[in-house]
C-alpha positions as CSV (number, residue, x, y, z in Angstrom):
1,M,0.0,0.0,0.0
2,T,1.4,3.4,-0.9
3,S,0.4,6.2,1.3
4,S,1.6,9.7,1.9
5,P,3.6,10.3,5.1
6,K,0.7,12.3,6.5
7,A,-1.7,9.4,5.9
8,I,0.7,6.9,7.4
9,E,1.1,9.2,10.5
10,A,-2.7,9.5,10.9
11,R,-3.2,5.8,10.6
12,E,-0.5,5.0,13.1
13,K,-2.1,7.5,15.6
14,I,-5.5,5.9,15.2
15,R,-4.0,2.4,15.6
16,A,-2.2,3.5,18.8
17,Q,-5.4,4.8,20.3
18,F,-7.6,1.8,19.4
19,P,-5.3,-1.1,18.5
20,D,-7.9,-3.9,19.0
21,D,-10.6,-2.1,16.9
22,Y,-8.1,-1.2,14.1
23,D,-6.9,-4.8,14.0
24,A,-10.4,-6.2,14.0
25,G,-11.1,-3.9,11.0
26,A,-8.0,-5.0,9.2
27,R,-8.9,-8.7,9.7
28,A,-12.4,-8.0,8.4
29,G,-11.2,-6.1,5.4
30,F,-8.5,-8.7,4.5
31,T,-11.0,-11.6,4.8
32,N,-13.8,-9.6,3.1
33,S,-16.1,-10.2,6.1
34,P,-19.4,-8.3,5.8
35,D,-20.1,-8.4,9.6
36,Y,-19.6,-5.6,12.1
37,P,-18.2,-6.5,15.6
38,S,-20.7,-7.0,18.4
39,G,-21.9,-3.6,19.8
40,F,-20.4,-1.7,16.9
41,H,-23.3,0.7,16.5
42,S,-23.0,1.8,20.1
43,W,-19.2,2.5,19.8
44,S,-17.9,6.1,19.8
45,L,-17.2,7.7,16.4
46,E,-13.5,7.4,17.1
47,R,-13.7,3.7,17.7
48,R,-15.7,3.2,14.5
49,D,-13.2,5.3,12.6
50,A,-10.4,3.1,13.9
51,F,-12.3,0.0,12.7
52,F,-12.8,1.4,9.2
53,A,-9.2,2.7,9.0
54,G,-8.2,-0.9,9.7
55,Y,-10.8,-2.3,7.3
56,N,-9.4,-0.1,4.5
57,A,-5.8,-1.1,5.2
58,G,-6.9,-4.8,5.2
59,R,-8.7,-4.4,1.9
60,C,-5.6,-2.8,0.4
61,D,-3.4,-5.7,1.6
62,R,-5.7,-8.4,0.1
63,P,-3.8,-10.7,-2.2
64,K,-4.8,-10.5,-5.8
65,I,-6.7,-13.4,-7.1
66,N,-6.3,-14.4,-10.7
67,G,-4.3,-11.2,-11.3
68,K,-6.9,-8.8,-9.9
69,N,-8.7,-8.1,-6.7
70,D,-12.2,-9.6,-6.3
71,D,-13.9,-6.2,-5.9
């Protein structure tokens, strides 16, 4: 994944604040899981942002299948 230094810094800051939520999002994105974690809709906006930041990173890290992503 290629990102600007500013984006990398922002992502690292989010991950430092909410490592479990970021990692859960990264796993969900990487495995293409459509499910939200339990209690997701009652989380603070910052926690949901961490989940989606991880989800986006996980989707970008997905291996290519047959030469292309399955999007």
